[in-house]
Each structure stands twice: as structure tokens, then as C-alpha cells.
N, C-alpha and C positions, 0 to 999 in steps of 0.2 A: 503494500499500499504506499502510496505517495504522502509525503508530508509537505503541507502547504505553509510557507512562511507569512508571519505576520505582516510582512511589507506589502503583500497583496491585498491588504485590507484597505480601503479607501472610501471615502463617501461617495455615494452614487445615488441613482433613481431608485428609492425603494418606498415601501408604504411603513409608516410609523404606526405602532399601536401604543396604547396608553401606558405599557409596561415598559416603555423604552426600548423594546425590541424592533427589529425590522423584518419585513417579509419580502422576498424576491422570488418571481415566478419565471421559469423558464420552460421550453418545449424541447424535449429530448426525443430523439429519431434512433431507431434501431432495437428499442426494447420489445421482446415478445413474450414475456413470462415473468413470474415473481423472482426467479433467480437473477434476472436482469435488474429489477427493482432493488434486490438485494446488493447487487454489486455498485449500483449508482449511491445508494443510501450509504454503503460503508465509506465510499471515497469521499464524498461531501461531508460526511459526519467528522471527517479528519480535519476540515478548515477549521482554524482558530476562532471561536465565538459562536459557532454553529450550535444552536438549541434543539432544533427539530429539523427533521428531512421528511416530506411527503412526496412519495413518486408514485406513479401508476403508469404501468405498461400498456393499458387499456387505453389511456388518453394522451400518454406522452407527457403528462404533466409533471413538472418538478417544483415544489414550494419549498423554499429554504427560510427558516426562521433563524435570526441570529440576534445576539445580544447588542450588536452594533452594525452599521452599514458594512457590507461586504463588496469587493470589487467583483463585478462580473467574471473577469478573467481567472479568479480562483476557482469559482464554481465550474467554469467552462472547462478549466484544467482538469478537474475532478472527475467531470463526466467523461472526457476524454481518456483519461487513466483507466476509467471502468470499461472503455472500449465502446463509447456512444458518441454522438454529437449532439450539441444542444445551441439553442438560440434563446435570447432574452424575449420572453413572452409579453 
């Protein structure tokens, strides 16, 4: 599993919630099963500050909740590391 440095964390366009956490949504392509979801979830969960990862192979949706704003590049690199591609939704 890859390790994602804190230097990839930066302010970006995200939704703020009342608990000061942020939520970012991505569209992932190539996932076909629960194992695919698990691979993406494991890689994205390694990014510093990530609190929750919701991913669906059925819709291709990836929703990342974090304690602070994350740079898209960190999430996209994690998805790539898992073997898939993604774009910001």
C-alpha cells in the first residue's frame, strides 16, 4: 500500500460540514465488484486526515470525508494505486 505525504494536503473545492470535516466526491471507473471497492477504500483510507470512505462499484461513486481539505491529487493517486482511474465529480 502506498503512503501519501501530508504535503499533498491543500485547500480545494470541498463541502464543509458543521463538524469542520470536508467531503469530496469522485467518479471511479473500472470497478466491477466488492473487492474493487475494498481496494479503493484501503488505498484512500491511507491518506492523512481521511475519516471515512464510501465507495460503490455499482455507481462508481467515491465519497471521501476528511478532517481537513484534501488535494484531489492525493485521492486520485490513491485510486490509481488501487488500479482504477477517477475524476472529480
